[in-house]
N, C-alpha and C positions, 0 to 999 in steps of 0.2 A: 290546583293550577301548576304547582311545581312539577308534578308527574307529567302533565301535558307538555310542559316546556322540555323536560328531559326526553320525552318521546319524540318531539319535533327535532331535537338535536340528533338523536340516534338515526332518524329517517334521513336527515340531511347528510350525516356522515356516510350512511350506506349508499346514498346517491352519488357520493364523490368517489367511491371505489371503482376502479377500472381494471378489468381483467386483461392482462397482456400475456401473450404467448412468447416465450423465449426459445432460442435454439442456439446450437453450437456450430461455429464456422471456422474454417481455416483462415489464417491471416492473408490479406491481399492488399494490393497497392491502393485500392479505393479506401482502405481503412487508415491511410496515412494521417489525416488531420485529426481523426478521433484518437488515434494512438498517441499522437503528439500532445494532445490535450490531457490525456490520462498520465503521460509521463511528467508533464508539468505539475500535475496534482500529486503524483507519487514522490517526486524529488522535493517538492515544497518550495520554500522561499528562495532557495539557492538554485532553482532551475535555470535562472538567467546566466549561471556560470557555465552552462553546457550547451552544446549544439543539439538542441532537441530534434531538429530535422534528421541529423545523422543517427541519433539514438532511435528515432521512430523507424527509420529505414532498417537499422540493425535488428529491431524487434520484428519487423515484417519478414526479414530474411532469416530469422532464427530457425534452427532445424526443427524445433517443436514449439507450437504456439496455437492457442485457441482463443477465439473471440466469442462473446455472447452478444446477440442482437435480437431485435424483435423480428417477427415475420412480416412486418409492415414495410412494403417496398418504398414508401415515401419517407420513412425514418430509418436510415441505414447506419446510424451511428453505433459505434462499439460501446456497449454498456459495461462490459467487464472483459478483462484480458488476463491470461496467464501464459507466459512464454519463458523459455529457458534458452540461453545462448552461452557460448564459451567466453570466458574472460581472457582477453589478451592484455597482459600486464605491461606491455610497452606503453610508456607514458604519453605518446602521441596519439594513441587510439582512444576512442570514446570510453571503452570499458577501463582502460588504463587510467584515464583522467578521473573516472569515478572512484577507483581504488585509492588513488593518491589523495583525493578529496576526503574520503572516509578516514584514511590514516591521519590526516591533519585534524579533522573534526573530532576524532575519538581519543585525542591525547589525554583527556581527563578521565578516560575509562581504561586503565592499564591492561586489564585482561583482554578486552576486545581489541585494543590497539596492538597488543603483543601478538595475538593470534592472527590478525590481519597482516601485520608486517611479516610474520613468519611465512604465511602462505604466499605473499607477494615476492618475498626474497627467494623462496624455493621454487617459485613458479609452478606450484602444484596444479594439477588439472582441476580447474574450478569453473563452475557454472554460475550464471547470474540469472536469478528468477525476477522477471518483470511482471508484477501482479498489482493491478489496481482496478477499481470499479466505481461507478457512480455512487454517491453517498447513500442513495435510497435503494441500492441493489442489496438483496438479502444475503446473509451469510450462507444460506443453503446452496448457493451456486459454487461455493469454494470446493466442496468435496468432489463433485463431478469434474471440475477443472483440474484438480490435482490428480484424480484418477486417470483422466485422459493423458495428462503429461507423463505420468509414470508408465502407462501402457505404451505410449509412443516412443519413449526413451528406450524401453526394453526392445520393442519391435525394430528399432533402428540401431540398436547396439550403441547407444550414446551413454557413455559412462564418465562420471566425474568423481574426484575424491572429495572435494568440498563444494558447497553451494552458498552463495551470498544472497540474502533476501532483505532488500531495503524496504522500509515502511515509514509510517509517521505515528507520532503520539501527541498528546497535548496535556498541558497543565491548565487548571482553572484560575481565572483572575476575577477579582471583585469588580463588577461592572460599575462604571461611573455614570451610567444613565440614571436619571432621577436621584442622583446622590446629593446629600446635603453638604454644601460647600464648607459648612462649619465643622463637619465631622472629619477626623483624620482618615486618610486613604488606607484601605486594606490592601495587603500585598498579594503576591501570587502564591498559590499552593504549590508545594514541591512534589505532590503526588501525581504520578504520570497515569494517564488514562489512554486506552487503546481506541483508535478509530476502527480497527478491524479485529474481530474476535479471534481470528485464526492466529494472530500474533502471539497470543497466550500459549497456544500449543507449540508454535515454532520455537519460542524461547525455552520451552521445557526440554526440547531435544537438542538445543543449540550447544555447540562447543563454546561459544561466547556470544553475548548479545548485550545491547545497551543503547541508550539514548544520547543525543548530542544536540547542541545548539547550532542553529544555522549561522553561516557567516554573514548573510544578508540580514539587516535589522528587520524584525517582524513587528508589525503593528498589532498591539493587543486589541482583539476584536470583540465586539458585542454581538456578533452575528448569531450566536446561539441563544440569545436572550428570549427568542420565541419559544424555546423549549425548556430553559432552565434559568436560574437566577444569575449565574456567573457567566462571564465571557471565557474565551479560550486563548491559549498561547501555544501554537504548534511547535513541535521539535522533530528532528529526524530520528530514525531508529534503524539499526542494522543488526541482523543476526547471521551467524555463520553456523551452518550445520554440515555434518558429514553426509554425503550422498547416500550412504548405507542406511541412514536413518529416515529416508523418505517414506518407507512403508510404515514405520512406527508413527511418523507424523500423520500419515493418512488415517491410521487407526484412531489417533487422538482427535483428529478433525471429525471423523465419522461419529465418535462418541458425543461430540458437542452438538451435532446437527439433529 
């Protein structure tokens, strides 16, 4: 009887698998809302501190950018994006506001904060990579996205000295669902986990990298309880790499895929 049940589960699982064809597209105005949504996800809890509409338009206007979508005309949402644009350190610009925000939030990470302040003070030629994707989009899309970006930058003679790459990480928290009120609460683990596998490679080639707490209070969520025992507490992450390390980064990403 047990084997029959297992077989039924496997058949049901196979029936739930849907084959979807993806393709790569240039960014366009119709992608505005999708990109805005991905920016909100990328920046995390502090996305309310920025003009996401302006950042979405900046992303669309980026000299190099690629979106991944399905070939379904009825579903035209952007599922993944990788774009690079130049950082304007002027504090009134959207990229300038992001840099000032990161300087403020990384004060507890001296190496990262010092590197960021130095780049901003010297106004080094700096690119900002905007990279985000749906949670169920596989890591496999990352290598072709980075490959296209590097090729297009070379073709258009786009050169930077440094590149900023924002992302997100999380720590695990003990869930209070089904908790025994008489038992003392367990705390939050200080071990950081990656949302995106590519961040491991990015940090390996980074001049400086680190995590930071959001300015906006974050609710400890039990949303991942469907997959694991603990809940999660998101944090921001920022890496600074030299543009000359992009080829090395791509090799490391390729080795992971």
